[in-house]
LOVO-670527 format. One record per residue: x, y, z of N, C-alpha, C in turn; residue number from 1. Coordinates in Angstrom, 3 decimals. Atoms other than C-alpha are relative to their C-alpha. Layout:
<sites>
[site [X,Y,Z],[X,Y,Z],[X,Y,Z],NUM],
...
</sites>
This chain:
<sites>
[site [-1.442,-0.041,-0.014],[-224.208,-107.690,36.888],[0.534,0.697,-1.239],1],
[site [-0.513,-0.601,1.212],[-223.814,-106.478,33.299],[0.198,1.494,0.159],2],
[site [-0.131,-1.437,-0.228],[-224.443,-102.871,34.305],[1.173,0.319,0.894],3],
[site [-1.130,-0.205,-0.898],[-221.941,-103.161,37.128],[1.309,-0.175,-0.747],4],
[site [-1.235,0.264,0.734],[-219.331,-104.600,34.778],[0.326,1.144,-0.951],5],
[site [-0.218,-1.107,0.931],[-219.800,-101.783,32.249],[0.470,1.241,0.751],6],
[site [-0.335,-1.189,-0.768],[-219.570,-99.113,34.932],[1.300,-0.144,0.788],7],
[site [-1.209,0.240,-0.792],[-216.530,-100.705,36.591],[1.232,0.580,-0.683],8],
[site [-1.258,-0.498,0.548],[-213.070,-99.307,36.172],[0.779,-1.157,-0.614],9],
[site [-0.795,1.061,0.639],[-210.550,-101.244,34.041],[0.773,-0.861,0.999],10],
[site [-0.748,0.748,-1.002],[-208.799,-102.338,37.243],[-0.884,-0.921,0.841],11],
[site [0.919,0.822,-0.781],[-211.914,-104.023,38.668],[0.211,-1.472,-0.321],12],
[site [-0.181,1.437,0.184],[-211.481,-107.758,39.211],[-1.346,-0.708,-0.072],13],
[site [1.202,0.819,0.049],[-214.015,-110.499,38.617],[-0.561,-0.184,1.407],14],
[site [0.424,0.211,-1.380],[-214.124,-111.097,42.363],[-0.863,1.139,0.527],15],
[site [0.741,-1.166,-0.477],[-215.476,-107.596,42.892],[-1.461,-0.010,-0.422],16],
[site [1.382,-0.005,0.486],[-218.661,-108.305,40.919],[-0.645,-1.381,-0.041],17],
[site [0.563,1.349,0.059],[-219.118,-112.081,41.144],[-0.967,-0.259,1.151],18],
[site [0.886,0.462,-1.062],[-221.800,-113.802,43.172],[0.687,-1.159,0.706],19],
[site [-0.618,1.055,-0.787],[-220.447,-115.947,45.972],[-0.985,-1.150,0.164],20],
[site [0.838,1.174,-0.232],[-221.752,-119.480,46.335],[-1.055,-0.208,-1.056],21],
[site [1.002,0.172,1.055],[-223.413,-120.122,42.968],[-0.870,-1.226,0.253],22],
[site [0.924,1.128,-0.103],[-226.391,-122.441,42.762],[0.528,-1.122,-0.885],23],
[site [-0.396,1.163,0.790],[-225.421,-125.936,41.640],[-1.064,-1.079,0.152],24],
[site [0.942,1.121,0.001],[-227.537,-128.966,40.757],[0.700,-1.214,-0.604],25],
[site [-0.513,1.247,0.579],[-226.930,-132.576,39.753],[-0.745,-0.284,-1.308],26],
[site [0.625,0.284,1.293],[-227.659,-133.855,36.230],[-1.300,-0.795,0.083],27],
[site [1.184,0.847,-0.082],[-230.352,-136.258,37.461],[-1.175,0.643,0.730],28],
[site [1.117,-0.675,-0.675],[-232.561,-133.645,39.171],[-1.193,0.135,-0.944],29],
[site [1.221,-0.156,0.771],[-236.163,-133.358,38.027],[-0.082,1.417,-0.559],30],
[site [-0.045,-1.303,0.661],[-236.361,-130.533,35.491],[-1.160,0.906,0.409],31],
[site [1.156,-0.828,-0.346],[-239.881,-129.329,36.314],[0.140,0.574,1.415],32],
[site [-0.194,-0.481,-1.373],[-239.110,-129.087,40.036],[1.097,1.056,0.058],33],
[site [-1.109,-0.954,0.024],[-235.840,-127.300,39.319],[-0.447,1.343,-0.570],34],
[site [0.490,-1.244,0.605],[-237.563,-124.730,37.090],[-0.812,0.792,1.020],35],
[site [0.778,-0.692,-1.029],[-239.975,-123.922,39.915],[0.917,0.617,1.054],36],
[site [-0.950,-0.539,-0.985],[-237.078,-123.486,42.355],[0.743,1.207,-0.564],37],
[site [-0.711,-1.119,0.626],[-235.218,-121.240,39.902],[-0.907,1.226,-0.077],38],
[site [0.956,-1.104,0.105],[-238.328,-119.141,39.337],[-0.209,0.661,1.366],39],
[site [0.247,-0.523,-1.353],[-238.974,-118.759,43.077],[1.210,0.772,0.537],40],
[site [-1.225,-0.639,-0.496],[-235.353,-117.793,43.749],[0.502,1.107,-0.928],41],
[site [-0.419,-1.001,0.989],[-235.114,-115.474,40.715],[1.426,-0.258,-0.471],42],
[site [-1.321,0.414,0.478],[-232.098,-117.417,39.445],[-0.117,-0.312,-1.486],43],
[site [0.082,0.153,1.449],[-231.427,-117.281,35.699],[0.741,-1.222,-0.524],44],
[site [-0.758,1.163,0.452],[-228.945,-120.142,35.468],[0.640,-0.693,1.188],45],
[site [-0.656,0.779,-1.042],[-227.317,-122.894,37.490],[1.119,-0.817,-0.614],46],
[site [-1.070,0.890,0.414],[-224.122,-124.861,37.276],[-0.432,-1.431,0.282],47],
[site [0.298,1.414,-0.175],[-224.619,-128.576,36.776],[1.326,-0.685,0.325],48],
[site [-1.238,0.633,-0.437],[-222.009,-130.567,38.694],[-0.233,-1.463,0.331],49],
[site [0.055,1.405,-0.393],[-221.214,-134.205,39.350],[0.040,-0.090,1.513],50],
[site [-0.063,0.181,-1.451],[-221.316,-135.665,42.840],[1.403,0.268,0.538],51],
[site [-1.370,-0.329,-0.395],[-217.536,-135.114,42.895],[0.281,1.494,-0.081],52],
[site [-0.170,-1.442,0.103],[-218.075,-131.400,42.286],[0.582,0.478,-1.315],53],
[site [-0.529,-0.402,1.320],[-216.841,-131.405,38.688],[-1.103,0.621,-0.845],54],
[site [0.954,-0.702,0.851],[-218.528,-129.038,36.287],[-0.433,-0.891,-1.160],55],
[site [0.548,0.773,1.112],[-220.818,-130.874,33.859],[-0.599,0.923,-1.053],56],
[site [0.592,-0.925,0.949],[-222.458,-127.834,32.272],[-0.715,1.142,0.691],57],
[site [0.766,-1.145,-0.470],[-224.618,-124.762,32.630],[-1.425,-0.162,-0.511],58],
[site [1.399,0.062,0.393],[-228.413,-124.841,32.607],[-0.609,1.377,0.173],59],
[site [0.673,-1.297,-0.067],[-230.218,-121.631,31.752],[-1.492,-0.228,0.192],60],
[site [1.423,0.104,-0.308],[-233.740,-121.122,33.061],[-0.826,0.009,-1.283],61],
[site [0.760,-0.085,1.257],[-235.009,-120.144,29.593],[0.073,-1.303,-0.788],62],
[site [-0.151,1.267,0.712],[-233.609,-123.334,28.046],[-0.840,-1.093,0.657],63],
[site [0.782,0.996,-0.727],[-235.236,-125.438,30.748],[-1.494,0.193,-0.250],64],
[site [1.413,-0.300,0.266],[-238.603,-123.697,30.255],[-0.394,-0.447,-1.408],65],
[site [0.285,0.387,1.380],[-238.420,-124.267,26.489],[-0.098,-1.518,-0.134],66],
[site [0.022,1.463,0.070],[-237.637,-127.960,26.966],[-1.280,-0.557,0.618],67],
[site [1.236,0.458,-0.634],[-240.549,-128.421,29.364],[-1.210,0.262,-0.899],68],
[site [1.098,-0.322,0.904],[-242.892,-126.681,26.914],[-0.024,-0.949,-1.192],69],
[site [-0.083,0.930,1.138],[-241.662,-128.880,24.049],[-0.446,-1.398,0.420],70],
[site [0.398,1.320,-0.491],[-242.089,-132.029,26.135],[-1.503,-0.059,0.198],71],
[site [1.436,-0.072,-0.230],[-245.600,-130.943,27.058],[-0.756,-0.047,-1.335],72],
[site [0.635,-0.017,1.317],[-246.479,-130.267,23.405],[0.078,-1.377,-0.660],73],
[site [-0.166,1.335,0.599],[-245.110,-133.684,22.332],[-0.943,-1.017,0.629],74],
[site [0.848,0.981,-0.677],[-247.118,-135.564,24.927],[-1.490,0.278,-0.238],75],
[site [1.387,-0.347,0.290],[-250.312,-133.726,23.970],[-0.802,0.178,1.273],76],
[site [0.841,-0.196,-1.177],[-253.248,-133.060,26.266],[-0.147,-1.307,0.773],77],
[site [0.164,1.201,-0.834],[-253.555,-135.443,29.179],[-1.443,-0.447,-0.025],78],
[site [1.348,0.558,0.001],[-256.507,-137.745,29.172],[-0.204,-0.716,1.319],79],
[site [0.171,0.673,-1.266],[-257.912,-138.796,32.446],[-1.240,0.320,0.630],80],
</sites>
């Protein structure tokens, strides 16, 4: 989208370049499963909304990956 926005004329509206129907998730979704879904769908970020549809935040795929890696490093190698 960034390239489209740069090449657009000054009269271009947001609607002309936006994606319809953004991906949304709930705050209590499992992070590891969500990261796999984002990767498979080639989605870089998702809106986090409440069950009432109110915006709670934005989750970026890179941030989620970093958190999973940090959690994995903190827990250490699994023993079993």
